[in-house]
N, C-alpha and C positions, 0 to 999 in steps of 0.2 A: 240647624241648618244654617249652614256659613253663608253669607254675601263675599262675594271675593271679585275683585278686579284686578286687570292685568293690562297695560298700554306701554304705549310710545307718543309721544308728541313733538311740538316744534321746538321744545327745549333740551328733549335728550335726543333728537334723532334729526340729520339733515333732511333737507329738502330732497337730495338726491333718494334716500333710502325711502322717503316718507312714499314719492312716485311710486316706486317698484311695489308700495304695499295697498297703494288706493284701490278701494273695490267699489266695483261696480254694481248696478242692482241686480242683474243677471247671476254674478258671483256673489254676492251674498246670502242667500237661501243656502247654496253649497257651505259657506264656511259656518254659518251658523249649525248647520248639519252637522261638521267637523267637531265644534265645539261642544255640542250636545252630547255627542256620541262620546268624548272623553269621561273615562269611568270614575263614576262617583257624581257625576255635572247631572243636573237635572232639569235645567231652564238656562237660558243664555240669551243676552240681548248684544250684540256688534253695533257700536257706534264707531262711524268712518267718516271722516272729513277731512279737510285740506291740510288739517293741522294736528290731527291724532288720529289714531284707530286704537278703540279699546273694548275690551272684552268683559261683561260682566255677566257671572252665573252664580245659581245656587248650588253650593257643593258641600259636599261631607268632609271632602281632602281639598282645603286649598291648594297645598303644595303638591298635590297629584293633578288640578287645573292646571297648575302654571306650567307643570312640566308639558304638558298636553300643548299649551297654547305656545309655548314653544317649538313644538315639535312640528306642530301646523305652518309658523310662518318660517322657520328653517326649511321644511320642503316647500316654501312658497315661492322662497327667494333665494336659498341656497346659501344664506348667510344667518350666523348667530347672532340675533340680532338683543342686544339687552333690554327688559322689558321692567318698569317699575310695577310694583302689586302690591294689595293691599288687601285684607279680610278685614269682614266687622270686629271694631265700629268703623275702623279707617276707610273703607270700602265705600261705605253708606256718606260721611266727612266729602271722599273726595268725589260721588257723585252729586252732591249738592253743591258744589262747588264749582263743579265743570258746569252744571246745568244753569247754575246763577252768572256767568260769562265772568270769573274769578281767576281763574287758569288758563283765560282764552288770550293769544296774542293782544290784542286791544282788550283791557281789562272792562268788563261790564258788555260786553258788544252781546248783542240780543240774537243774532241767527243761529246759536248753540243752542238756544231752549229748543225752537221748532226742530233743530237736529236731533234730539235727543227725544224728541218725540215720535218720530218718524221713525227712528230706530227701535224704540220699544213697540211702536204699532207695529211695524213689520215683523216682529217675533211675534207677537201676542197674534195677527190675523194667521202666522202659523204652526198656532199651540207649543211654541217653543218654550213658553214663560213659567212660571210659575206662581203658586200664590203669595210667596213671598216676593219675588220679585216686581208681581203686578203691584202691590201693597207699597214695595221700595219707591219705585218709579211715579206712582200716584201722588206720593207723600215729596218726593222731590219737585213736581209741578206746582204743587201748593207754593212749598219752600222760594221757589224762585220767581212766583208772582209776589211773594210776601217782600223778598228782597227788593225787586224794584219798585214796589209801591213805599215800603217804608225808609229806603234812603235814595243818595244821587248817583246811585252807582252808573249808571246811564245816561248820564252829561256828557254832552258833547258827542263827539266822532262815536257811533253806538256799532259800527261795523267793519269789516274790511273793507267792504266797498266803500263806505262814506271816506274813510281814508283815504282808499285811491281818490276820491273826487276833492277833497282837500290838496293832495299831491298836485293835482293837474291846476288847481289854484295858487300853488305857488309856483307853477311854470309858466301860466297865460295870464295871472292876475283876472280878471271878472272872464266869466267865459262864455258872455251872450254871442260873441263873434265865432266862438270854437263849433268848428265843425266834427262829430263825436260818433264813432262807428261803435256799434257792440257785436262783439260776435259769441254767440250762445244766447240762448232766450231762455237762462233755468232760475232760480233763485236769486243765486248770488248777482246775475247779471239785472234782474231786474230791481234788486234793492239801488243796486250800482243807477240805473236809468232817472231812477223817482229820486236819487239827490243832485243828479245831475240836473233834471229839470229844475229842482227845487233852488237850482244855483242861478238859473237863469238860462240854461244851455237851449237854444231853439230848434237847431238844426239836429237830429238824432236819426242814425242808421240803422236799423237790426237786421243782423243776418243771423238764422239758422239754420243747422242740418232739416229740421222738419219747418216747412216754409210755415205750416198755419200757428207756430207758436210766435215765431217772428213778428207775423202777419197780426197776431192779438197783441203784441205788447208794445208794436208800433203805433198800432190805434188808439191804445190805452196814453200813450205817452206823448201823442200828437207827431210821430215820427214816421218815417218810410221804410216798409220792409222791404228786404232784398233775399231773392235765395243765394242759398249759401254758395253755389259754383260760382256765381259771380261778383262778389265780396272784395277779390282784388282789382278788378276793372273799374271800382268806385273810389279806389284808397287815394287818388291823384289829390283831390280837395277834402282830404280829412288830414285833423289835427291831431287826434285822441284816438288811439284802439285800446280800449276797455276788451280784454279777452277771458272768457270761462268758459269755453266750449264741452270741456270732459273728453276730448278726442284724445286718444290711446297714443299718439305721437304727434310731435310738433305739426302745426299750420303756417309757424311763422316762420319762414327760414332765410337764411341769406340765398339762395337760390331764387326763393319767390319774391323777394322785395327786391333783390338786385338791379333788375330793369326798370323797376316802378320809382325808384328812388331818383334816375335817371331823369325821369319825366316830372318830377317836383319841385325841379331846378332850385335845389340847396334848402328847400323850407323844412323846417324840421319835423320828425313824428314821433311822439310820445306812445310808446307802450305801456298797458298795463298789463300785467300779464297775471289774473288772480285763480289760475287754474291751477290744479294738480292731479295729472302727470301736465308740467308745463306747455304752454302754446307756442310757445316762442324759444328758438333757440338761443342760449346764454351768447352765442357768439355773434347776434345780432348786433348788440352793443356796443360791436366795436364799430360799424358800419359810419359812416359818414353822416352826419343828420339824424342818425337815430339816437334815442334815447329808452332805454329797458330797464324798468321796474319787474321784478317778481314779486310772487306773496311775502316771502321774508324781507324784500327792501324794503316793504310798506311799514318794519317794525320801526325803523327812525323816524317816521312822522307819526305814527303810533304815540312814540314817547314824550311828544311836545304836550299833549291832552291827557296823558296817562297819570300826571301829578295830582292833578284834580279830582280823579275819583279814586286813588291810592289813597288818598284821605278816607274816603268812604269806607275803605276798607275791612277797616278795623268794625264798625259796626255791622257791616256785612257778615262778618266772621263769625259775631256774637248771636247773630240771629240764626245761623247756620250750627253753631254748638249747640243752641237753645231744641233747634229742632232734629238734632243729632241725638240729643237723649230723648226727646218725645218719641222719636219713631223705636229707638231700643226698648223703652218701656212699654209700647203697646205689641213689639214681637215678642217681650218678656210674656207679658200679660197672657197673651195668644198660645203660648207654650205652655205655661201654668194650669189654662180653662183646658187645652186638650189633654193634659196628663191627668186632671181630675178627672175627665169623663173616657 
């Protein structure tokens, strides 16, 4: 049985294409079933984040699995999107690197570990994994923890959210006097809010489509919750908007902001758009007083702290290679045992 991986990420595909491939929770089960139905595929896990969409499968024929994945994406987008692809042992190595943050936009970021765990759990709860995939992902979780504890790969900014906060500091200096509005109370918004609080922000507004989530996060952070329908009415005194709503369309538009900016009397508004699909129309960056950064723009900030982590990559790669060999030995011994019985 082969372990197969195919996918695309921020290094191989533009943000515009990744937006078209973003998978909601409602769509994930359908996509999993499509992958699972490919001839020769016995189990599947789909990892979908802002920066990557990857398919992991246990299969008898990796080439057949690759063809099936390409067909599914072509049907979804109407485009022939190039995919990188690996089979054992490269697929094992790739997953270890992804979960450890070595393949992330910000090297060593920790959000991806939780996203990998959630992707596996989603598939396992629907009985779409196999014993091989179970062993692979459990081993992956151990490897990731080992890499974190044995190296300094997580030093400095450890997520896209914390890099976004560093960007705000570059713009404003100290953040104590800044008023910040967070649109979306999901995981990435929560991490960003915690980073903001650690940098001294005292005035924080949280707005979310599900008001109870906004209330919970605002209470935890000592901020104020706001009904999502009213966020635009409270923008006049805000300095920074950090948006990650997961909405299927832009909510920060020229049409929406134009009348509001007139009332701000020339005060700058910095918008950090962490969402995929994007929450902000790119054209608002041309508006007077508006400065927009999307998730790809954060790479410039990330590069400043990345050199420290790069020095740790060699150690991380060595640990991963040891664990790839260990995993393959375990799988080989399991196969020999089954053949003997």
